[in-house]
DOSERO-941614 format. One record per residue (C-alpha): z, x, y. Coordinates in pm, 1 decimal, always signed. Layout:
+----------+----------+----------+
!       zz !       xx !       yy !
+----------+----------+----------+
!        Z !        X !        Y !
...
+----------+----------+----------+
END
This chain:
+----------+----------+----------+
!       zz !       xx !       yy !
+----------+----------+----------+
!  -7424.5 !  +3271.5 !   -358.4 !
!  -7129.6 !  +3504.0 !   -310.6 !
!  -7084.1 !  +3382.8 !    +48.5 !
!  -7097.1 !  +3017.9 !    -65.0 !
!  -6823.1 !  +3078.1 !   -324.2 !
!  -6614.8 !  +3265.4 !    -67.4 !
!  -6651.3 !  +2983.6 !   +185.2 !
!  -6557.7 !  +2724.9 !    -77.0 !
!  -6253.1 !  +2928.9 !   -173.7 !
!  -6146.0 !  +2960.5 !   +189.7 !
!  -6195.6 !  +2587.7 !   +242.1 !
!  -5984.3 !  +2507.4 !    -64.3 !
!  -5710.8 !  +2741.8 !    +53.7 !
!  -5711.3 !  +2581.8 !   +398.8 !
!  -5682.1 !  +2235.0 !   +241.8 !
!  -5391.2 !  +2350.3 !    +29.7 !
!  -5218.8 !  +2501.6 !   +331.9 !
!  -5271.1 !  +2184.6 !   +534.5 !
!  -5136.1 !  +1976.1 !   +248.9 !
!  -4831.1 !  +2198.3 !   +223.7 !
!  -4770.5 !  +2172.7 !   +598.1 !
!  -4813.4 !  +1794.7 !   +594.5 !
!  -4584.3 !  +1756.1 !   +294.4 !
!  -4327.2 !  +1968.9 !   +470.1 !
!  -4326.8 !  +1751.9 !   +781.3 !
!  -4039.9 !  +1504.6 !   +798.8 !
!  -4101.4 !  +1132.9 !   +789.1 !
!  -4035.6 !  +1044.0 !  +1152.0 !
!  -3922.8 !   +690.9 !  +1072.9 !
!  -3692.0 !   +803.8 !   +793.1 !
!  -3560.5 !  +1102.1 !   +987.9 !
!  -3464.2 !   +910.5 !  +1301.8 !
!  -3092.2 !   +930.9 !  +1377.8 !
!  -2955.8 !   +639.2 !  +1580.2 !
!  -2611.9 !   +795.3 !  +1620.2 !
!  -2575.7 !  +1173.9 !  +1633.0 !
!  -2218.0 !  +1200.6 !  +1511.4 !
!  -2207.2 !  +1570.9 !  +1599.9 !
!  -2307.9 !  +1520.4 !  +1962.0 !
!  -2033.9 !  +1595.4 !  +2218.2 !
!  -2177.2 !  +1317.9 !  +2437.3 !
!  -2175.9 !  +1060.3 !  +2157.1 !
!  -2219.4 !   +699.6 !  +2267.6 !
!  -2120.9 !   +408.6 !  +2047.4 !
!  -2409.7 !   +200.1 !  +1913.5 !
!  -2411.1 !   -174.3 !  +1997.1 !
!  -2459.4 !   -351.4 !  +1663.7 !
!  -2448.3 !   -710.1 !  +1535.4 !
!  -2351.7 !   -800.3 !  +1178.2 !
!  -2454.1 !  -1158.1 !  +1106.7 !
!  -2265.7 !  -1356.0 !   +839.6 !
!  -2476.9 !  -1334.2 !   +524.9 !
!  -2663.8 !  -1652.2 !   +439.4 !
!  -2631.1 !  -1828.8 !   +103.7 !
!  -2302.3 !  -1850.2 !    -84.1 !
!  -1962.2 !  -1878.2 !    +82.6 !
!  -1884.9 !  -1514.9 !     +2.8 !
!  -2149.0 !  -1412.5 !   +258.9 !
!  -1904.0 !  -1448.7 !   +546.1 !
!  -1641.9 !  -1238.6 !   +367.7 !
!  -1899.7 !   -966.4 !   +298.2 !
!  -2007.4 !   -951.1 !   +661.7 !
!  -1642.9 !   -928.2 !   +771.8 !
!  -1582.4 !   -632.1 !   +539.6 !
!  -1897.2 !   -455.1 !   +660.3 !
!  -1793.2 !   -506.6 !  +1023.6 !
!  -1447.0 !   -369.8 !   +948.4 !
!  -1591.3 !    -61.8 !   +775.5 !
!  -1827.2 !    +21.6 !  +1059.5 !
!  -1567.6 !    -54.6 !  +1326.3 !
!  -1316.2 !   +185.7 !  +1166.8 !
!  -1547.2 !   +481.0 !  +1239.4 !
!  -1527.8 !   +436.9 !  +1616.1 !
!  -1905.4 !   +478.4 !  +1634.3 !
!  -2008.1 !   +117.0 !  +1693.6 !
!  -1962.6 !   -155.1 !  +1953.5 !
!  -1945.9 !   -519.9 !  +1844.8 !
!  -1970.5 !   -844.7 !  +2036.4 !
!  -1823.2 !  -1178.6 !  +1934.1 !
!  -2049.5 !  -1340.1 !  +1675.4 !
!  -2020.4 !  -1671.8 !  +1862.5 !
!  -2257.4 !  -1518.9 !  +2117.9 !
!  -2536.1 !  -1477.0 !  +1859.8 !
!  -2849.4 !  -1675.7 !  +1939.0 !
!  -3024.0 !  -1611.5 !  +1607.1 !
!  -2890.4 !  -1787.8 !  +1297.9 !
!  -2834.0 !  -1622.7 !   +960.7 !
!  -3135.2 !  -1792.9 !   +801.1 !
!  -3380.7 !  -1744.4 !  +1090.4 !
!  -3631.1 !  -1453.4 !  +1078.0 !
!  -3532.8 !  -1149.8 !  +1282.3 !
!  -3658.7 !  -1171.0 !  +1638.2 !
!  -3573.6 !   -881.2 !  +1872.9 !
!  -3598.5 !  -1108.4 !  +2177.1 !
!  -3288.7 !  -1292.7 !  +2053.9 !
!  -3084.5 !   -971.6 !  +2066.3 !
!  -3210.9 !   -777.7 !  +2368.0 !
!  -3031.2 !  -1001.5 !  +2623.2 !
!  -2704.7 !   -926.8 !  +2438.1 !
!  -2755.3 !   -551.1 !  +2467.2 !
!  -2769.6 !   -510.5 !  +2088.6 !
!  -2957.2 !   -208.8 !  +1946.0 !
!  -2925.4 !   -280.7 !  +1571.7 !
!  -2882.8 !   -599.8 !  +1368.5 !
!  -2756.5 !   -641.2 !  +1012.4 !
!  -2862.5 !   -954.5 !   +824.3 !
!  -2849.4 !  -1054.5 !   +460.4 !
!  -2858.6 !  -1323.8 !   +196.9 !
!  -2625.5 !  -1367.1 !    -99.2 !
!  -2711.4 !  -1590.9 !   -391.1 !
!  -2559.3 !  -1668.6 !   -731.4 !
!  -2776.4 !  -1538.3 !  -1014.2 !
!  -2836.1 !  -1692.4 !  -1357.3 !
!  -2586.1 !  -1462.2 !  -1528.3 !
!  -2312.4 !  -1555.8 !  -1282.1 !
!  -2336.7 !  -1236.4 !  -1079.9 !
!  -2407.5 !  -1217.0 !   -707.7 !
!  -2746.6 !  -1102.8 !   -582.1 !
!  -2760.2 !   -968.6 !   -227.9 !
!  -3043.2 !   -853.5 !     -2.2 !
!  -2928.8 !   -666.8 !   +309.3 !
!  -3145.5 !   -556.8 !   +600.5 !
!  -3093.0 !   -351.1 !   +915.5 !
!  -3325.7 !   -400.1 !  +1212.7 !
!  -3402.9 !   -183.5 !  +1514.6 !
!  -3405.8 !   -417.8 !  +1814.6 !
!  -3577.5 !   -175.0 !  +2053.9 !
!  -3856.3 !    -79.1 !  +1812.7 !
!  -3874.9 !   -424.3 !  +1647.7 !
!  -3868.5 !   -252.6 !  +1309.2 !
!  -3691.4 !   -277.7 !   +975.4 !
!  -3469.3 !    +28.3 !   +926.7 !
!  -3329.0 !    -66.1 !   +586.5 !
!  -3389.9 !   -334.7 !   +324.5 !
!  -3214.1 !   -311.9 !    -10.2 !
!  -3121.9 !   -533.7 !   -303.9 !
!  -2777.9 !   -530.0 !   -465.3 !
!  -2613.9 !   -704.2 !   -759.7 !
!  -2247.4 !   -733.6 !   -847.1 !
!  -1988.2 !   -948.2 !  -1018.7 !
!  -1836.4 !  -1204.8 !   -783.8 !
!  -1488.1 !  -1056.5 !   -821.5 !
!  -1616.3 !   -721.9 !   -689.0 !
!  -1709.2 !   -844.6 !   -341.7 !
!  -1513.6 !   -570.8 !   -165.2 !
!  -1669.3 !   -267.1 !   -342.8 !
!  -2013.7 !   -426.7 !   -307.8 !
!  -1959.4 !   -475.7 !    +65.5 !
!  -1835.9 !   -116.9 !   +100.3 !
!  -2154.0 !     +2.6 !    -74.5 !
!  -2373.2 !   -195.3 !   +165.7 !
!  -2177.0 !    -51.7 !   +459.5 !
!  -2229.3 !   +297.8 !   +310.4 !
!  -2605.2 !   +245.7 !   +314.6 !
!  -2605.5 !   +100.8 !   +667.3 !
!  -2400.6 !   +393.5 !   +795.9 !
!  -2633.7 !   +647.5 !   +634.6 !
!  -2943.6 !   +469.8 !   +767.3 !
!  -2808.7 !   +486.3 !  +1123.1 !
!  -2641.8 !   +830.0 !  +1123.6 !
!  -2823.1 !  +1027.2 !   +854.0 !
!  -2481.0 !  +1109.3 !   +704.6 !
!  -2283.5 !   +992.8 !   +401.4 !
!  -1983.9 !   +768.9 !   +467.9 !
!  -1645.1 !   +720.0 !   +303.1 !
!  -1632.7 !   +339.6 !   +264.0 !
!  -1651.1 !   +351.0 !   -117.6 !
!  -1390.5 !   +625.7 !   -145.4 !
!  -1034.1 !   +590.9 !   -277.1 !
!   -688.9 !   +702.1 !   -168.3 !
!   -419.4 !   +782.9 !   -422.1 !
!    -56.2 !   +801.6 !   -314.8 !
!   +302.2 !   +795.8 !   -438.0 !
!   +482.5 !   +464.3 !   -407.5 !
!   +854.6 !   +415.4 !   -448.4 !
!   +984.1 !    +70.6 !   -534.7 !
!  +1360.9 !    +99.9 !   -581.7 !
!  +1444.9 !   +428.1 !   -752.0 !
!  +1113.7 !   +460.7 !   -938.4 !
!   +817.6 !   +661.1 !   -808.3 !
!   +467.7 !   +584.6 !   -933.4 !
!   +110.0 !   +680.2 !   -851.4 !
!    -96.8 !   +409.1 !   -685.7 !
!   -470.1 !   +384.4 !   -621.2 !
!   -633.5 !   +182.1 !   -343.0 !
!   -956.6 !   +147.6 !   -148.6 !
!   -977.6 !   +354.1 !   +168.8 !
!   -875.2 !    +49.0 !   +373.4 !
!   -562.8 !    -22.9 !   +167.6 !
!   -711.7 !   -308.1 !    -34.4 !
!   -721.6 !   -352.5 !   -416.6 !
!   -407.9 !   -144.5 !   -470.0 !
!   -294.1 !    -86.7 !   -827.4 !
!    -34.9 !   +124.7 !  -1007.2 !
!   -192.5 !   +390.0 !  -1232.0 !
!    +92.8 !   +619.4 !  -1346.1 !
!   +462.1 !   +541.8 !  -1374.1 !
!   +625.9 !   +833.3 !  -1553.0 !
!   +865.7 !  +1110.2 !  -1458.7 !
!  +1161.8 !  +1134.1 !  -1225.8 !
!   +980.1 !  +1295.7 !   -931.6 !
!   +605.1 !  +1291.2 !   -877.9 !
!   +453.7 !  +1513.0 !   -609.8 !
!   +134.3 !  +1465.0 !   -407.3 !
!   -171.1 !  +1426.9 !   -635.5 !
!   -504.0 !  +1608.2 !   -595.9 !
!   -854.6 !  +1491.2 !   -689.0 !
!  -1121.2 !  +1670.4 !   -888.1 !
!  -1444.3 !  +1700.7 !   -684.7 !
!  -1623.1 !  +1445.7 !   -906.0 !
!  -1344.4 !  +1190.0 !   -857.2 !
!  -1289.9 !  +1152.8 !  -1231.0 !
!   -953.8 !  +1329.5 !  -1256.6 !
!   -620.8 !  +1359.5 !  -1079.1 !
!   -377.9 !  +1651.0 !  -1093.5 !
!    -12.4 !  +1619.6 !   -998.8 !
!   +333.4 !  +1759.3 !  -1067.7 !
!   +611.0 !  +1558.4 !  -1225.9 !
!   +968.4 !  +1628.0 !  -1331.7 !
!  +1018.1 !  +1499.0 !  -1685.2 !
!  +1313.3 !  +1576.6 !  -1907.6 !
!  +1447.2 !  +1811.4 !  -1637.9 !
!  +1129.1 !  +2021.2 !  -1661.8 !
!   +845.8 !  +2044.6 !  -1413.2 !
!   +492.9 !  +2010.1 !  -1542.2 !
!   +144.2 !  +1985.9 !  -1395.9 !
!    -43.0 !  +1688.1 !  -1539.4 !
!   -408.9 !  +1589.7 !  -1559.8 !
!   -513.8 !  +1223.8 !  -1552.8 !
!   -866.1 !  +1152.9 !  -1680.4 !
!  -1002.3 !   +820.9 !  -1552.5 !
!  -1288.0 !   +810.7 !  -1806.0 !
!  -1063.7 !   +841.2 !  -2111.3 !
!   -765.5 !   +677.0 !  -1939.6 !
!   -544.4 !   +956.2 !  -2071.4 !
!   -284.2 !  +1193.4 !  -1931.1 !
!   -229.9 !  +1551.3 !  -2054.6 !
!     +4.0 !  +1829.6 !  -1952.0 !
!   -204.3 !  +2110.6 !  -1804.9 !
!    +69.0 !  +2365.6 !  -1736.7 !
!   +443.3 !  +2419.4 !  -1739.5 !
!   +631.5 !  +2745.1 !  -1689.7 !
!   +976.7 !  +2596.4 !  -1734.3 !
!  +1043.8 !  +2653.3 !  -1364.7 !
!   +911.9 !  +2470.0 !  -1055.9 !
!   +533.4 !  +2421.4 !  -1077.3 !
!   +360.8 !  +2232.0 !   -794.3 !
!     -4.4 !  +2131.6 !   -816.2 !
!   -234.5 !  +2223.9 !   -529.5 !
!   -604.5 !  +2187.1 !   -459.0 !
!   -896.8 !  +2189.3 !   -704.6 !
!  -1181.1 !  +2430.7 !   -624.4 !
!  -1510.5 !  +2266.4 !   -528.9 !
!  -1680.2 !  +2376.7 !   -851.0 !
!  -1418.1 !  +2177.1 !  -1040.0 !
!  -1323.1 !  +2473.4 !  -1257.8 !
!   -985.6 !  +2579.8 !  -1119.6 !
!   -664.4 !  +2415.9 !  -1008.4 !
!   -462.4 !  +2608.5 !   -751.9 !
!    -85.1 !  +2573.5 !   -773.6 !
!   +244.2 !  +2738.2 !   -688.3 !
!   +498.2 !  +2842.3 !   -948.9 !
!   +839.5 !  +3006.5 !   -963.1 !
!   +758.2 !  +3157.9 !  -1302.8 !
!   +815.8 !  +3513.6 !  -1171.2 !
!  +1098.1 !  +3435.3 !   -929.2 !
!  +1009.9 !  +3307.8 !   -582.7 !
!   +716.0 !  +3064.0 !   -563.3 !
!   +376.1 !  +3234.5 !   -560.0 !
!    +16.1 !  +3109.9 !   -570.6 !
!   -165.0 !  +3086.1 !   -903.9 !
!   -483.3 !  +2935.3 !  -1035.8 !
!   -554.0 !  +2788.5 !  -1379.0 !
!   -892.4 !  +2734.7 !  -1541.5 !
!   -894.7 !  +2364.2 !  -1618.1 !
!  -1099.3 !  +2407.8 !  -1933.9 !
!   -950.1 !  +2718.2 !  -2095.7 !
!   -606.0 !  +2690.1 !  -1927.6 !
!   -618.4 !  +3062.0 !  -1849.3 !
!   -376.3 !  +3141.4 !  -1564.6 !
!   -422.6 !  +3403.3 !  -1292.3 !
!   -162.6 !  +3502.2 !  -1032.7 !
!   -303.3 !  +3514.2 !   -677.4 !
!    -10.6 !  +3638.8 !   -465.7 !
!   +250.3 !  +3899.0 !   -557.2 !
!   +537.0 !  +3891.7 !   -312.2 !
!   +904.0 !  +3815.3 !   -273.2 !
!   +814.2 !  +3554.1 !    -11.7 !
!   +768.7 !  +3182.3 !    -70.1 !
!   +394.1 !  +3112.3 !   -106.7 !
!   +299.6 !  +2745.3 !   -165.5 !
!    +53.4 !  +2461.2 !    -85.8 !
!   -284.6 !  +2628.7 !   -158.5 !
!   -613.0 !  +2464.0 !    -56.0 !
!   -956.7 !  +2611.4 !   -133.0 !
!  -1242.0 !  +2635.6 !   +116.4 !
!  -1555.4 !  +2434.1 !    +25.7 !
!  -1759.4 !  +2752.9 !    -27.4 !
!  -1502.8 !  +2876.4 !   -279.4 !
!  -1446.1 !  +3204.1 !    -94.3 !
!  -1106.0 !  +3148.8 !    +67.5 !
!   -766.9 !  +2984.2 !    +23.7 !
!   -539.1 !  +2855.3 !   +297.5 !
!   -172.1 !  +2843.6 !   +200.9 !
!   +183.3 !  +2842.3 !   +335.7 !
!   +407.2 !  +3149.5 !   +339.6 !
!   +739.0 !  +3243.3 !   +499.4 !
!   +647.6 !  +3612.6 !   +520.1 !
!   +686.2 !  +3581.9 !   +899.9 !
!  +1041.5 !  +3440.4 !   +846.3 !
!   +930.7 !  +3076.1 !   +900.0 !
!   +659.5 !  +2879.3 !   +715.3 !
!   +316.7 !  +2948.4 !   +865.1 !
!    -42.4 !  +2909.3 !   +745.5 !
!   -229.3 !  +3206.6 !   +602.1 !
!   -583.1 !  +3253.7 !   +471.1 !
!   -675.8 !  +3490.7 !   +189.0 !
!   -982.1 !  +3560.8 !    -21.7 !
!  -1023.3 !  +3363.7 !   -342.7 !
!   -911.1 !  +3668.8 !   -543.4 !
!   -583.5 !  +3690.5 !   -351.5 !
!   -675.8 !  +3982.6 !   -124.3 !
!   -721.2 !  +4015.9 !   +254.3 !
!   -447.0 !  +3777.7 !   +362.1 !
!   -428.3 !  +3701.6 !   +735.7 !
!   -204.8 !  +3477.3 !   +941.2 !
!   -372.1 !  +3162.7 !  +1077.0 !
!   -105.8 !  +2978.9 !  +1280.6 !
!   +117.0 !  +3133.7 !  +1547.7 !
!   +252.5 !  +2820.3 !  +1717.1 !
!   +534.8 !  +2606.4 !  +1579.3 !
!   +827.7 !  +2711.7 !  +1363.0 !
!   +740.7 !  +2516.2 !  +1047.6 !
!   +375.6 !  +2459.0 !   +946.0 !
!   +294.5 !  +2322.6 !   +601.8 !
!    +66.1 !  +2117.9 !   +365.7 !
!   -275.0 !  +2243.5 !   +484.6 !
!   -603.9 !  +2101.9 !   +360.0 !
!   -955.2 !  +2224.3 !   +424.7 !
!  -1220.0 !  +1974.7 !   +538.4 !
!  -1515.2 !  +1926.9 !   +301.5 !
!  -1747.5 !  +2079.4 !   +563.3 !
!  -1520.9 !  +2383.1 !   +599.6 !
!  -1506.3 !  +2357.1 !   +978.9 !
!  -1143.4 !  +2241.8 !  +1012.8 !
!   -804.4 !  +2273.7 !   +848.6 !
!   -554.2 !  +1991.1 !   +885.9 !
!   -180.6 !  +2046.1 !   +843.2 !
!   +165.4 !  +1920.7 !   +931.5 !
!   +372.3 !  +2115.8 !  +1184.1 !
!   +711.0 !  +2071.3 !  +1348.8 !
!   +700.2 !  +2010.4 !  +1722.2 !
!   +992.5 !  +1889.3 !  +1932.8 !
!  +1209.5 !  +1831.7 !  +1627.4 !
!   +952.8 !  +1610.7 !  +1450.5 !
!   +658.4 !  +1673.4 !  +1221.9 !
!   +309.6 !  +1595.7 !  +1348.3 !
!    -47.7 !  +1629.6 !  +1226.0 !
!   -258.8 !  +1913.6 !  +1366.4 !
!   -608.1 !  +2050.0 !  +1312.9 !
!   -723.5 !  +2407.1 !  +1362.5 !
!  -1044.5 !  +2597.5 !  +1301.4 !
!  -1042.4 !  +2857.3 !  +1020.4 !
!  -1072.3 !  +3134.0 !  +1281.9 !
!   -743.2 !  +3022.7 !  +1440.4 !
!   -889.4 !  +2855.9 !  +1750.5 !
!   -894.7 !  +2499.2 !  +1884.4 !
!   -546.8 !  +2388.8 !  +1774.0 !
!   -504.9 !  +2012.4 !  +1833.3 !
!   -206.8 !  +1780.4 !  +1789.0 !
!   -319.6 !  +1437.2 !  +1664.6 !
!     +2.8 !  +1235.2 !  +1630.5 !
!   +302.2 !  +1180.1 !  +1860.0 !
!   +512.9 !   +897.6 !  +1707.7 !
!   +763.6 !   +936.6 !  +1425.2 !
!   +735.7 !  +1206.2 !  +1157.2 !
!   +385.0 !  +1263.5 !  +1021.5 !
!   +313.4 !  +1472.4 !   +712.8 !
!    +87.3 !  +1539.5 !   +411.0 !
!   -258.1 !  +1498.2 !   +571.5 !
!   -580.0 !  +1468.1 !   +372.8 !
!   -942.7 !  +1453.2 !   +491.7 !
!  -1190.6 !  +1179.4 !   +402.2 !
!  -1503.4 !  +1297.1 !   +214.3 !
!  -1707.1 !  +1326.5 !   +536.0 !
!  -1424.9 !  +1491.0 !   +732.0 !
!  -1428.9 !  +1224.6 !  +1004.3 !
!  -1106.8 !  +1053.1 !   +895.1 !
!   -757.7 !  +1168.0 !   +792.7 !
!   -494.3 !   +992.3 !   +584.6 !
!   -130.3 !  +1093.6 !   +621.7 !
!   +230.5 !   +987.8 !   +572.9 !
!   +433.5 !   +852.3 !   +866.8 !
!   +777.4 !   +695.7 !   +913.2 !
!   +703.7 !   +569.3 !  +1265.6 !
!   +788.4 !   +209.1 !  +1178.0 !
!  +1110.5 !   +292.7 !   +995.4 !
!   +977.1 !   +318.7 !   +638.6 !
!   +741.0 !   +587.4 !   +509.9 !
!   +386.9 !   +458.4 !   +472.6 !
!    +28.4 !   +574.3 !   +432.1 !
!   -175.8 !   +577.0 !   +752.3 !
!   -533.4 !   +660.7 !   +848.7 !
!   -691.0 !   +782.2 !  +1173.0 !
!  -1007.1 !   +952.0 !  +1293.5 !
!  -1016.2 !  +1331.3 !  +1285.6 !
!   -963.0 !  +1321.7 !  +1662.9 !
!   -645.1 !  +1115.4 !  +1626.3 !
!   -781.4 !   +775.3 !  +1726.7 !
!   -728.1 !   +440.3 !  +1554.9 !
!   -399.7 !   +523.0 !  +1380.4 !
!   -292.1 !   +239.7 !  +1149.5 !
!    -85.7 !   +179.6 !   +839.3 !
!   -279.6 !    +80.1 !   +525.7 !
!     -7.4 !    +79.7 !   +257.6 !
!   +208.7 !   -231.7 !   +206.6 !
!   +546.5 !   -245.4 !   +377.7 !
!   +737.7 !   -353.6 !    +68.9 !
!   +719.0 !     -5.8 !    -88.9 !
!   +795.6 !   +341.1 !    +40.9 !
!   +458.1 !   +522.4 !    +32.0 !
!   +380.6 !   +891.2 !    +81.6 !
!   +175.6 !  +1187.1 !    -46.8 !
!   -174.0 !  +1037.1 !    +10.4 !
!   -485.2 !  +1217.0 !   -110.9 !
!   -839.3 !  +1106.2 !    -24.1 !
!  -1105.4 !  +1122.3 !   -296.6 !
!  -1411.7 !  +1343.7 !   -257.9 !
+----------+----------+----------+
END
């Protein structure tokens, strides 16, 4: 009897172990990555996006999705006039193989009873003759662009296994005449709107990690102040003012602290303020100019600008202000650094050949790369996934907001030409 109980116990334990192992195994279909974006030998994926069937907006949606995917530099498209398969026909891999297509996006869009738009989008694997993604969406008809960005987000994640940036926002400073205001737009420059129009001078804004708040400096009544804009309550509050020059910097990834520089004790030094309690802590204590702080994603380090080596260079210190070390040794004026969300790169603006250009460098000081070569290029900011950078450039005669890949490809202006635009910041 004892042996029987022991055997039963062993059998039960083995079953539990097998179950644990099986549960721990990845779903091969779900885990498949069609594009390894981290591979040094990355090849672009041939993909077809068919105009969505149904309402007239289906063509517009497909165009937006194509534009989103194309902007990444990860996909290859062919002219849709070469498509054999119609939008309403069932997916048939044999219609796509002769065109060299690996993945196909199809969808239907229909008006619903409440006046909204119902969409079903699918992604097919041509080689495996399988359905990679099928998802239903619903949106108001006047929100076609954000809906299309959301669908593109899901397609991108299904094919790469990574989150995208298509639904993200860029905030920037726009000057129309003598007045500077804060503007908000989609990552591709569409749906731009003015959100703050106060103060004589407004400096580059910074996002909270949850995307619900903005922090920026503004000169009002001849006094600098750091302001907090809450999107949920649609309210603006003054977070800090020393009566001297106070310039907002980065928000730590936990959302608790805003880094900033202040001349409260003489020359500008780095400080941090607890956003909730408004308790202020000084981070650097020097007679040098220390400005432009940006926190690492792990919350352990800060990259900032200092002239302690006679000219502005980048330095990295611990989050408590200790263990400062010099990061950049090339160029005679390096400024406005920002850490990527992954923590693997720092982007900044540096003077080279009499002009400012955008550079990236690893936090250990290696792999310095110059990304721009036309005009003056400043104030860079990473996209949420770190694969794109927005920046200011005057290459066409008037300052504007531009975007490019993190390797410097696909540089294009996204802000309108009728306003002077600068100080862009990409949402998390």
